[in-house]
Backbone as ProteinMPNN parsed JSONL, in Angstrom:
{"seq_chain_A": "MFCLLGPVLGTTPALRRSAKPAAKAAAKKFYQDMEEVNLLSKRKKQAAALDAYAVMMSSLEAYSKLI", "coords_chain_A": {"N_chain_A": [[0.792, -1.267, -0.052], [1.63, 1.174, 0.63], [3.495, 1.658, -1.933], [2.034, 3.563, -3.112], [1.963, 5.888, -1.857], [3.707, 7.934, -3.27], [3.037, 8.649, -5.391], [0.013, 9.296, -4.886], [-0.017, 11.616, -3.139], [0.952, 13.248, -4.787], [3.365, 13.243, -6.459], [3.245, 12.617, -8.997], [3.536, 13.424, -12.699], [1.23, 14.702, -13.414], [0.032, 16.096, -11.352], [1.833, 17.52, -10.708], [2.425, 19.001, -12.49], [-0.382, 20.706, -12.484], [-0.35, 21.823, -10.29], [-2.884, 22.065, -8.255], [-4.053, 23.022, -4.795], [-6.845, 22.02, -3.924], [-6.265, 19.655, -5.278], [-4.379, 18.345, -4.259], [-5.402, 18.346, -1.814], [-7.713, 16.717, -2.062], [-6.277, 14.331, -2.492], [-4.865, 13.555, -0.165], [-7.17, 13.039, 0.87], [-7.607, 10.7, -0.079], [-5.879, 8.999, 0.569], [-5.924, 8.716, 3.647], [-8.733, 7.452, 3.969], [-7.695, 5.315, 2.281], [-6.033, 3.66, 3.822], [-7.814, 3.721, 6.316], [-9.733, 1.405, 5.458], [-7.683, -0.109, 5.379], [-7.059, -0.371, 8.193], [-9.234, -1.382, 9.093], [-9.94, -3.731, 7.697], [-7.781, -5.576, 8.48], [-8.824, -5.39, 11.545], [-10.648, -7.054, 11.093], [-13.242, -6.21, 10.515], [-16.014, -6.251, 8.608], [-18.29, -5.454, 7.271], [-18.25, -2.52, 8.378], [-15.537, -1.999, 7.228], [-16.209, -2.645, 4.309], [-18.139, -0.318, 4.138], [-16.404, 2.043, 4.166], [-15.163, 1.456, 1.899], [-16.174, 2.034, -0.058], [-16.467, 4.652, 0.244], [-13.858, 4.931, -0.133], [-13.351, 5.047, -2.568], [-15.282, 6.791, -3.797], [-13.723, 8.994, -2.871], [-11.015, 8.522, -4.583], [-12.095, 8.708, -6.646], [-13.137, 11.467, -6.786], [-10.836, 12.933, -7.302], [-9.653, 12.032, -9.07], [-11.07, 13.434, -11.338], [-9.923, 15.766, -10.209], [-7.397, 16.4, -11.022]], "CA_chain_A": [[-0.043, 0.195, -0.309], [2.982, 2.13, 0.789], [4.14, 2.046, -3.096], [0.85, 4.827, -3.701], [2.272, 6.843, -1.543], [4.49, 8.863, -3.83], [1.959, 8.883, -6.813], [-1.217, 9.762, -4.608], [0.273, 12.596, -2.648], [1.378, 14.477, -5.451], [5.095, 13.267, -6.812], [3.151, 12.117, -10.052], [3.943, 15.233, -13.24], [0.034, 15.376, -13.715], [-0.048, 16.938, -10.231], [2.923, 18.669, -10.06], [1.786, 20.364, -13.517], [-1.127, 21.221, -12.494], [-0.554, 22.271, -8.585], [-4.019, 22.612, -7.686], [-4.488, 22.937, -4.118], [-7.837, 21.079, -4.413], [-5.929, 18.367, -5.89], [-3.073, 18.162, -3.3], [-6.314, 17.901, -0.833], [-8.345, 15.433, -2.459], [-5.304, 13.39, -2.853], [-4.474, 13.338, 0.866], [-8.525, 12.81, 1.561], [-7.812, 9.274, -0.632], [-5.014, 8.19, 1.031], [-6.511, 8.713, 4.338], [-9.659, 6.68, 3.593], [-7.152, 4.138, 2.081], [-5.691, 3.505, 5.257], [-9.176, 3.298, 6.934], [-9.653, 0.56, 4.835], [-6.681, -1.404, 5.514], [-7.814, -0.464, 9.472], [-10.782, -2.23, 9.233], [-9.74, -5.056, 7.061], [-6.797, -5.903, 9.671], [-9.446, -5.876, 12.833], [-11.703, -8.37, 10.653], [-14.802, -5.679, 10.426], [-16.083, -6.326, 7.304], [-19.125, -4.379, 7.215], [-17.237, -1.256, 8.627], [-13.95, -2.368, 5.984], [-17.219, -2.535, 2.966], [-18.49, 0.871, 3.571], [-14.874, 2.577, 4.309], [-13.946, 0.954, 0.524], [-17.018, 2.802, -1.006], [-15.998, 5.895, 0.608], [-12.676, 5.376, -0.474], [-13.822, 4.757, -4.091], [-15.655, 8.096, -4.057], [-12.45, 9.584, -3.007], [-10.606, 8.631, -5.54], [-12.859, 9.055, -8.455], [-12.88, 12.947, -6.62], [-9.221, 13.44, -6.668], [-9.015, 11.962, -10.627], [-11.507, 14.772, -11.756], [-8.964, 17.071, -10.3], [-6.25, 15.937, -11.973]], "C_chain_A": [[0.647, 1.301, -0.018], [3.703, 2.901, -0.859], [3.118, 3.234, -3.25], [1.255, 5.71, -3.001], [2.898, 8.198, -2.037], [3.441, 9.17, -4.822], [0.644, 9.84, -6.542], [-0.985, 11.36, -3.915], [1.158, 13.812, -3.334], [3.1, 14.391, -6.232], [4.44, 12.936, -8.601], [3.083, 13.892, -11.172], [2.497, 15.412, -13.699], [-0.089, 16.592, -12.151], [0.472, 17.816, -10.061], [2.253, 19.805, -11.165], [0.977, 21.243, -12.9], [-1.547, 22.161, -10.953], [-1.296, 22.78, -8.067], [-3.9, 22.324, -6.093], [-5.049, 21.649, -3.608], [-7.435, 19.765, -4.448], [-5.167, 17.411, -4.427], [-4.415, 17.38, -1.934], [-7.139, 16.814, -0.835], [-7.244, 14.096, -2.548], [-4.887, 12.718, -1.252], [-5.854, 12.592, 1.541], [-8.381, 11.061, 1.296], [-7.229, 8.355, 0.137], [-5.46, 7.545, 2.603], [-7.824, 7.582, 4.806], [-9.467, 5.296, 3.244], [-6.706, 3.548, 3.342], [-6.873, 2.957, 6.469], [-9.679, 2.149, 6.505], [-8.832, -0.554, 5.354], [-7.166, -1.848, 7.5], [-8.192, -1.982, 9.913], [-10.649, -3.719, 9.007], [-8.921, -5.853, 8.601], [-7.622, -6.371, 11.042], [-10.616, -6.646, 12.352], [-13.05, -7.452, 10.63], [-15.304, -5.669, 9.229], [-17.128, -5.825, 6.736], [-18.972, -2.973, 7.078], [-16.338, -1.232, 7.217], [-15.246, -1.845, 4.342], [-18.006, -0.972, 2.662], [-17.556, 1.615, 3.445], [-14.419, 2.164, 2.524], [-15.134, 1.845, 0.074], [-16.913, 4.094, -0.495], [-14.95, 6.811, 0.074], [-12.621, 5.356, -2.117], [-14.128, 6.132, -4.778], [-14.741, 9.028, -3.664], [-11.481, 10.001, -4.064], [-11.176, 9.267, -7.146], [-12.926, 11.045, -8.185], [-11.565, 13.277, -7.21], [-9.267, 12.839, -8.58], [-9.962, 12.829, -11.276], [-10.913, 16.007, -11.491], [-8.016, 17.386, -11.09], [-6.216, 16.165, -13.792]], "O_chain_A": [[0.256, 2.397, -0.419], [4.181, 4.022, -1.03], [3.781, 4.169, -3.699], [0.904, 6.781, -3.497], [2.736, 9.286, -1.483], [3.103, 10.354, -4.825], [0.199, 10.713, -7.288], [-1.799, 12.236, -4.207], [1.748, 14.785, -2.865], [3.813, 15.369, -6.46], [5.301, 13.051, -9.473], [2.774, 15.012, -10.767], [2.39, 16.362, -14.474], [-0.292, 17.803, -12.232], [0.078, 18.829, -9.484], [1.78, 20.921, -10.949], [1.337, 22.403, -12.698], [-2.528, 22.836, -10.641], [-1.059, 23.784, -7.396], [-3.581, 21.145, -5.946], [-4.482, 20.665, -3.133], [-8.001, 18.846, -3.855], [-5.385, 16.323, -3.892], [-4.334, 16.292, -1.365], [-7.317, 16.064, 0.125], [-7.655, 12.942, -2.672], [-4.627, 11.519, -1.152], [-5.78, 11.785, 2.467], [-8.83, 10.232, 2.087], [-7.679, 7.247, 0.428], [-5.42, 6.343, 2.866], [-7.803, 6.99, 5.885], [-10.216, 4.35, 3.484], [-7.51, 2.716, 3.761], [-6.75, 2.025, 7.264], [-10.296, 1.648, 7.445], [-9.231, -1.671, 5.683], [-7.453, -2.938, 7.993], [-7.825, -2.978, 10.536], [-11.03, -4.646, 9.721], [-9.474, -6.497, 9.492], [-7.32, -7.411, 11.627], [-11.535, -6.891, 13.133], [-14.07, -8.132, 10.749], [-14.83, -4.71, 8.62], [-17.007, -5.68, 5.52], [-19.34, -2.284, 6.126], [-16.558, -0.449, 6.293], [-15.05, -0.905, 3.572], [-18.358, -0.514, 1.575], [-17.646, 2.162, 2.346], [-13.384, 2.619, 2.037], [-14.536, 2.839, -0.339], [-17.622, 4.805, -1.206], [-14.797, 8.014, -0.136], [-11.612, 5.753, -2.699], [-13.619, 6.589, -5.801], [-14.954, 10.121, -4.189], [-11.147, 11.13, -4.422], [-10.812, 9.896, -8.14], [-12.799, 11.829, -9.126], [-11.62, 14.407, -7.696], [-8.69, 13.647, -9.308], [-9.347, 13.113, -12.304], [-11.108, 17.053, -12.111], [-7.829, 18.425, -11.723], [-5.256, 15.758, -14.447]]}, "name": "protein", "num_of_chains": 1, "seq": "MFCLLGPVLGTTPALRRSAKPAAKAAAKKFYQDMEEVNLLSKRKKQAAALDAYAVMMSSLEAYSKLI"}
Protein backbone atom coordinates (compact mmCIF):
# COMPACT_ATOMS: atom_id res chain seq x y z
CA MET A 1 0.00 0.00 0.00
CA PHE A 2 2.88 2.36 0.66
CA CYS A 3 3.96 2.16 -2.98
CA LEU A 4 0.94 4.39 -3.72
CA LEU A 5 2.04 7.07 -1.28
CA GLY A 6 4.24 8.96 -3.76
CA PRO A 7 1.86 8.94 -6.72
CA VAL A 8 -1.18 9.82 -4.65
CA LEU A 9 0.41 12.56 -2.60
CA GLY A 10 1.72 14.54 -5.50
CA THR A 11 4.86 13.23 -7.09
CA THR A 12 3.04 12.40 -10.31
CA PRO A 13 3.79 14.74 -13.21
CA ALA A 14 0.09 15.50 -13.69
CA LEU A 15 -0.32 16.76 -10.14
CA ARG A 16 2.94 18.71 -10.21
CA ARG A 17 1.86 20.46 -13.41
CA SER A 18 -1.56 21.32 -12.06
CA ALA A 19 -0.34 22.34 -8.59
CA LYS A 20 -3.95 22.59 -7.53
CA PRO A 21 -4.37 22.79 -3.76
CA ALA A 22 -7.75 21.06 -4.15
CA ALA A 23 -6.11 18.12 -5.92
CA LYS A 24 -3.52 17.78 -3.18
CA ALA A 25 -6.25 17.86 -0.54
CA ALA A 26 -8.26 15.25 -2.44
CA ALA A 27 -5.17 13.04 -2.71
CA LYS A 28 -4.61 13.29 1.03
CA LYS A 29 -8.28 12.43 1.70
CA PHE A 30 -8.03 9.40 -0.58
CA TYR A 31 -4.91 8.16 1.17
CA GLN A 32 -6.54 8.58 4.60
CA ASP A 33 -9.60 6.67 3.40
CA MET A 34 -7.35 3.91 2.07
CA GLU A 35 -5.66 3.63 5.47
CA GLU A 36 -9.10 3.37 7.10
CA VAL A 37 -10.00 0.45 4.82
CA ASN A 38 -6.70 -1.20 5.70
CA LEU A 39 -7.25 -0.76 9.43
CA LEU A 40 -10.80 -2.10 9.36
CA SER A 41 -9.70 -5.06 7.27
CA LYS A 42 -6.98 -5.92 9.75
CA ARG A 43 -9.51 -5.74 12.58
CA LYS A 44 -11.77 -8.07 10.56
CA LYS A 45 -14.71 -5.69 10.55
CA GLN A 46 -16.10 -6.58 7.16
CA ALA A 47 -19.25 -4.46 7.14
CA ALA A 48 -17.38 -1.33 8.22
CA ALA A 49 -14.57 -2.08 5.76
CA LEU A 50 -17.04 -2.34 2.89
CA ASP A 51 -18.56 1.01 3.82
CA ALA A 52 -15.09 2.54 4.10
CA TYR A 53 -14.20 1.05 0.71
CA ALA A 54 -17.15 2.82 -0.88
CA VAL A 55 -16.00 6.10 0.67
CA MET A 56 -12.45 5.45 -0.54
CA MET A 57 -13.60 4.86 -4.10
CA SER A 58 -15.64 8.07 -4.10
CA SER A 59 -12.54 9.90 -2.84
CA LEU A 60 -10.54 8.38 -5.68
CA GLU A 61 -13.13 9.50 -8.20
CA ALA A 62 -13.09 13.03 -6.78
CA TYR A 63 -9.29 13.10 -6.96
CA SER A 64 -9.29 11.78 -10.53
CA LYS A 65 -11.59 14.58 -11.64
CA LEU A 66 -9.22 17.20 -10.24
CA ILE A 67 -6.05 16.08 -12.01
